[in-house]
C-alpha positions, 0 to 999 in steps of 0.5 A: 261952729253950728252944725246940723246932723242928719241929711235932711234935718230940720235946720232948727231944734223944735220948740219943745220942752227940754232935758238937760244932761251935762257929762262934762264933770263925769268925763273929768273924773274918768267916768263913762257917760254913756249910761247916763246918756242913754238912761236920759235917752230912754226916759225922754217923752214924746217930743222932748229934746235932750240938751247934752253938754260935753267937753268934746263933740259927741261923734259916736252918739250921732250914729247910735242915737240916729238909729233910734230916729233922732236928729241932732244940732250941734254947737261949739262954744270952745274946744272943750265946750259942746252942746248938742241937741238930740230930737226926734224927727217924726219922718225917721223911723228907728232902725230895727236891732241887728239879729243875734246868732243862736249860742245853743239852748237858751242862749244867744250870741252877740259878737261885738268885736271890732265896733269902735266904743261906745257901740260894744257897750251900747249894744249889750245894754240894749240886748239885756233889756230883752233878756227874760229871767233865766236867759243868757246872753254871750257877748264876743268882745275883743277886750275886757269891757271895764266900763260894762261890768258896774252897769251890769251889776246895777241892773242885777245881771250876773257875768262871767268873763274868760279869754279862751283865745287872743283877741276873744274876750267871751262874757256870759250874762245872766239875768238873776 
């Protein structure tokens, strides 16, 4: 089965240099592959194509990367063997990031409650990239983001989590 993503997307993947990323073993080990995927996307040079191998169709990535100006072409070889090529369409501009609510002096608030994974992690990682030294970001989540904490640690982001009420997990992030 082959499907093209995004209305009006080119039928074929551009003939361009490819970057290959296989996350099947990560998923089998129970590891969250999103940080590796987003790091690969961020590292793509202009015109390069990301070829992702996964044990399932990574449907949430279509929207996430679509907002960054990417189209995709999906190929299913078996129920647990998928290849998706992500490539930039020059006609599609990336969407502007969603505005943040003010959370007091030097603090912004990002509410990710109700979003389907991996959206909360993606939004938080995008926001901390813009976080200046000493600045704070308050994240409002509906559950403890266990896969996010190691990513924050790797990036040198201090984090404190509390649950002030049912259905609200509040995470305060600070750049060291």
